[in-house]
N, C-alpha and C positions, 0 to 999 in steps of 0.2 A: 917789666917784670917778666920773669921766665915761666910761662903758663904750662910749660912741659913738666914742671916739677911739682906742681899743685897735686897734692893727694886728696882727692875728693871722689864721691861716688859718680859713676857715669849714667846712673838712672835716677829718676825722682824718688825721694825718700820722704816719708811722713815725719815732720818735725813738731816739737812742741812750741806752742805760742809764746810761752814765757821766755824762750830762748831769744826771741826777737824784740822783746821789750826793753832789754837793757840799753842803756845809753840814750834812747830816744823817748822811752815811756809810751810810745805810740806805734802800734804795729803798722798802721797805714803809712806813717812817715818812713818807717823802716823799710816797707815795701817799695815806696817810691824811690828811696835811696839805693836800695839794691837793684832796682830797674835801671837807674842811671849808670850804676857801675857795670852792670851786665852789658849795657849799650857800649861803653868805653872799652871793655874787654873785647867785645865782638869786633868793633872797629879796628883795634889794634891787631887782632888775629887776622882779619880780612886784609889789612895792609900788608902784613908780613907774608901772607900767602901770595897775594898779588905780585909781590917783589921776587919771591922764589919762582913763581910761574912764569913771570915775564922773562926770565932767563931763557926759557925755552921757546919763546915766540919766534916765528919765522916771518920774513918780510914778504913772502908771496902768498897768495890766497888760493893757489892751485890745489884741488882736491887730490890730485895724483901724488903730491909731495907731502901730504899729511901722513904721519906714521905715529905708532904708538911708542912713546918714549917711557922706558921702564922707570927711570928716575922720577919723572913727573908723575906717574901713577903711584909710586910709593909716597911722594910728598902728599898727594890728595888723600890717600889712605890714612896717612898719620894724622892729618887735620881732622878727618872724619871720626877718628877714634878718640879725640880729645873730648873731655866733658863739655857739656853745653856751657856757655858764658853765665847763664843764670845760676848754675850749680857752682861754678867758680866763685861768683860773687857772694853767694851765701856762705861758702866755706871761708873766704876771706873775712866776712863779717863775724862769723863764729870764732874765728882765730884772732880777732881784734886786730886785723891788718888793714882796715879801712879807716881813713881820717874823714870825718864829716862834721859839718856845722850847718846850723840854720840861721842865717842872717836876720830873718824876721823875729825869731825868738830872742836873739842877741839885742836887737833894737828895743824890743818890748822890755827886757830886763833892764836895760840901761835906763829907759824912761821911767820905770817904776822904782829905780833905785836898788834893785837886787844886786848882789855880788855874784859875779861870774867866775867860776872856778877855773 
């Protein structure tokens, strides 16, 4: 997913609890789901950043040879300006872009004979 194109707030915003009850009917379950999604986003961003930074890696560890690379600084600044992964996960949830399921609920509903939509 292209996280650079996500339009979300860069700071924390007060939200209504009822916005997080849809789909799961349980705000704690939603919070756990958003936490897992934020961890996924964070890992993907970290891997992407490490790939870009590794292009600038040098083979020697001599302090005299270390210099500031303008491109490397710009890449770091770009990633620092991105919204936090938790804010991205919340925005994805509010935009219905997250697919989630709860296997334990599915097993309970099958055992009790409920119909799953």
